[in-house]
C-alpha positions in Angstrom: 31.7 -11.5 -3.6 28.3 -10.1 -3.6 27.6 -8.7 -0.3 24.5 -10.6 0.3 26.9 -13.9 -0.2 30.2 -12.1 2.0 27.1 -11.2 4.3 26.3 -15.4 4.8 30.0 -16.4 4.7 30.5 -13.8 8.0 27.2 -15.2 9.6 29.1 -19.0 8.7 32.5 -18.6 9.6 30.4 -17.4 13.5 28.0 -19.8 13.4 30.8 -22.9 12.5 33.0 -21.4 15.0 30.5 -21.6 17.8 28.5 -24.7 16.7 32.6 -26.6 16.5 32.3 -25.9 19.9 28.6 -26.5 20.8 28.6 -29.9 18.9 31.6 -31.1 18.9 30.5 -34.1 21.6 28.2 -35.7 18.8 32.0 -37.2 18.0 31.6 -39.5 21.2 28.0 -40.1 21.2 25.9 -42.8 19.6 24.1 -41.0 17.2 20.4 -41.3 18.1 21.4 -40.4 21.5 22.8 -36.9 20.2 20.4 -35.9 18.1 17.9 -36.5 20.1 19.5 -34.6 23.2 19.8 -31.5 20.9 16.1 -31.6 19.3 15.1 -31.7 23.0 17.0 -28.9 23.9 16.7 -26.6 21.1 13.2 -27.3 21.0 12.8 -24.9 24.4 14.3 -21.5 22.7 12.3 -21.8 19.4 9.6 -22.0 22.0 9.8 -18.9 23.3 10.9 -17.2 20.3 7.5 -18.4 18.8 6.1 -16.9 22.2 7.4 -13.5 22.1 7.0 -12.7 18.8 3.0 -13.8 18.3 0.0 -12.6 18.9 -1.0 -14.5 22.1 -4.2 -12.8 22.2 -5.3 -13.0 19.3 -4.1 -16.8 18.9 -5.7 -17.8 22.3 -9.3 -15.8 20.6 -8.4 -18.3 17.9 -8.0 -21.4 19.6 -11.3 -20.8 22.1 -13.3 -20.0 18.8 -11.9 -23.2 17.5 -13.0 -25.1 20.6 -16.3 -23.8 20.5 -17.3 -24.6 17.0 -15.8 -27.9 17.7 -17.7 -28.4 20.6 -21.3 -26.8 18.2 -20.7 -29.7 15.9 -20.8 -32.3 18.9 -23.8 -30.8 20.2 -26.0 -30.2 17.3 -25.1 -32.6 14.9 -28.3 -33.5 14.0 -29.0 -29.6 12.8 -27.4 -29.2 9.4 -27.3 -25.3 9.2 -25.5 -25.4 13.1 -23.2 -27.7 12.0 -22.3 -26.0 7.8 -21.8 -23.1 10.8 -19.5 -24.4 12.6 -17.3 -25.6 10.2 -17.4 -22.7 7.9 -16.0 -20.9 11.0 -13.3 -23.7 11.9 -12.2 -22.9 8.3 -11.5 -19.2 9.2 -10.0 -19.7 12.1 -7.9 -22.3 10.6 -6.5 -19.0 8.1 -5.9 -16.8 11.0 -3.9 -19.1 12.6 -1.8 -19.8 10.1 -1.6 -15.7 9.3 -1.0 -15.1 13.1 1.7 -17.6 13.4 3.2 -16.8 10.0 5.4 -13.5 11.4 6.5 -15.7 14.2 7.4 -18.8 12.6 9.4 -16.5 9.8 11.3 -15.0 12.4 11.9 -18.1 14.2 13.4 -19.2 10.7 16.4 -17.2 10.3 18.6 -18.8 13.1 16.7 -22.6 12.9 18.3 -22.5 9.0 22.0 -21.7 10.7 21.7 -24.3 13.0 20.1 -26.7 10.8 22.8 -26.0 8.5 25.2 -26.9 11.0 23.6 -30.0 11.7 23.1 -31.1 8.6 27.2 -31.1 8.4 27.1 -34.2 11.4 24.3 -36.0 9.9 23.1 -35.7 6.5 25.8 -37.6 5.3 29.0 -40.1 6.8 32.5 -39.7 6.2 34.1 -41.8 3.8 35.5 -45.0 5.0 38.8 -47.2 4.7 37.4 -49.8 2.6 34.7 -47.8 0.6 33.9 -47.7 -2.4 35.5 -45.2 -4.7 33.4 -41.6 -4.4 33.0 -38.8 -7.3 34.7 -35.8 -7.2 33.0 -33.1 -9.1 33.9 -29.9 -10.0 32.0 -27.5 -11.9 33.5 -24.6 -13.9 31.9 -20.9 -14.0 29.8 -20.9 -16.9 31.2 -17.1 -17.4 34.3 -18.5 -18.7 34.6 -19.2 -22.7 37.7 -21.7 -22.5 38.4 -24.7 -20.2 41.3 -24.2 -18.3 44.0 -27.0 -17.4 43.1 -28.9 -14.6 44.7 -31.3 -11.9 44.1 -32.5 -8.8 46.4 -33.7 -6.1 44.5 -35.4 -3.3 47.3 -37.0 -1.1 47.5 -37.8 1.6 43.6 -38.4 2.5 42.6 -40.2 -1.0 44.3 -41.5 -4.2 42.6 -40.7 -7.3 41.1 -43.9 -9.3 39.7 -42.5 -12.4 39.6 -39.0 -14.0 39.3 -36.2 -14.6 36.4 -37.2 -16.7 34.9 -34.1 -18.4 31.7 -33.7 -19.2 31.1 -30.9 -22.1 28.0 -30.3 -21.7 27.5 -29.3 -18.3 30.9 -28.0 -17.5 32.0 -30.6 -15.3 35.4 -32.4 -15.1 34.9 -35.8 -12.9 37.4 -37.8 -10.7 36.9 -41.0 -8.4 38.7 -41.3 -5.3 39.7 -43.7 -2.8 40.4 -42.9 0.3 43.3 -44.5 1.8 43.8 -42.3 5.4 41.7 -41.1 8.1 41.1 -37.8 8.9 40.3 -34.5 8.1 42.5 -33.7 4.7 42.1 -31.4 1.8 41.8 -32.0 -2.1 44.0 -29.8 -4.0 43.1 -28.1 -7.4 45.1 -26.5 -9.5 43.1 -25.0 -12.0 45.1 -22.8 -14.5 47.6 -20.8 -12.3 45.1 -21.0 -9.4 45.0 -23.7 -6.4 41.5 -24.2 -5.2 41.1 -26.3 -2.1 38.1 -28.5 -1.3 37.7 -30.6 2.3 37.8 -34.2 2.6 36.4 -36.1 5.9 37.6 -39.8 5.7 37.0 -42.1 9.4 34.2 -43.6 11.3 31.7 -42.3 13.7 30.7 -39.1 13.3 32.4 -35.9 11.8 31.5 -32.5 10.0 31.4 -33.1 6.8 31.2 -31.0 3.7 29.6 -32.0 1.2 30.0 -29.3 -1.1 32.2 -26.4 -1.9 29.5 -23.5 -2.8 30.0 -21.0 -5.2 27.7 -18.0 -6.1 24.3 -19.3 -5.2 22.8 -18.4 -1.6 20.7 -21.2 -0.7 23.8 -23.2 -1.7 26.1 -21.2 1.2 23.1 -21.5 3.7 22.8 -25.0 2.9 26.8 -26.0 2.5 28.1 -23.2 5.5 31.7 -25.1 6.7 34.0 -23.9 3.1 34.2 -20.4 1.7 32.7 -19.7 -1.0 34.1 -19.5 -4.2 34.3 -16.4 -6.3 32.1 -15.4 -9.4 35.1 -14.2 -10.9 37.1 -16.9 -10.8 37.2 -20.2 -13.0 35.5 -22.7 -10.4 31.3 -22.6 -10.0 31.1 -25.1 -7.2 33.4 -28.7 -6.0 31.5 -31.6 -4.6 32.0 -35.0 -3.2 29.4 -37.6 -3.3 29.7 -39.0 0.1 27.4 -42.0 1.3 24.3 -41.4 3.1 24.0 -42.2 6.8 21.4 -45.0 7.2 19.4 -44.9 10.0 15.7 -43.9 10.8 16.8 -41.3 14.0 19.8 -39.3 13.1 20.3 -40.9 9.3 20.5 -38.8 5.9 17.0 -36.5 5.7 15.5 -38.6 8.2 17.5 -36.7 11.6 15.3 -33.8 10.3 12.1 -35.4 10.6 13.7 -36.8 14.0 14.1 -32.9 14.9 10.9 -31.7 14.1 9.2 -34.6 16.3 11.8 -34.2 19.4 11.6 -30.3 19.4 7.8 -30.0 19.2 7.4 -32.5 22.4 9.9 -30.7 24.5 8.5 -27.1 23.5 5.1 -29.0 24.5 6.3 -30.2 27.8 7.9 -26.9 28.6 5.3 -25.3 27.2 3.3 -25.3 31.2 6.6 -23.6 32.6 6.5 -20.9 30.5 2.7 -20.5 31.2 1.8 -19.7 27.5 -1.9 -20.4 27.3 -1.3 -21.4 23.8 0.0 -24.7 24.6 -3.2 -25.7 26.1 
């Protein structure tokens, strides 16, 4: 495991513990309510981070210039020269606003990416349910291994194997379809050569933490799928994934939850900005 992947694993382990406790009430509330509360609460510290990591004087001057330019366009709309000059100034101010916001946004993105990854465990997919159609489990072999090892899957007690293994030689993948038979958090056990590798399996109704993929050495995968320990680059398996069903909702559903988070967190930040005495909210 490389230094970066190991560092991300340590950070994810801490985040899993903390967020596992903080986000535990999600399982007890309707999805629309929990995502709204979490988004509204998180909007406040994110706004504070932006406030204290940005150049407030420069941002305020830029916003004042934008207001002045807009006013000039409105007052002198019959004067083409003044209008063109004001519009050019507006474009320049927009560039300045982007530049001044870049550093605080980059700083804010560090804790935000960890939080969103944890939220994604709850909202991005729903767990398998009894009566669902069979789900596909995909094991990606390490392309550095020249030979295919013997691979078997033990899905008990949470699921039974419906079909597989199916080998896709061109992609070095082995696939199974499994049928959920028992609710709860279970482990799929893969016997790969002389090694035993496990993958978490979530079966139940409502909201549960769902790890769609046990990542390998890809840093982006490790960040996006933080619940399970990354697989070693020296091992025979590169990753293991489960095709969980999408969660259907325009508020807390697959991908939509992220849109709702952005909307509610921004509204929360705007509503609380007068109390933080930040002129940037003007």
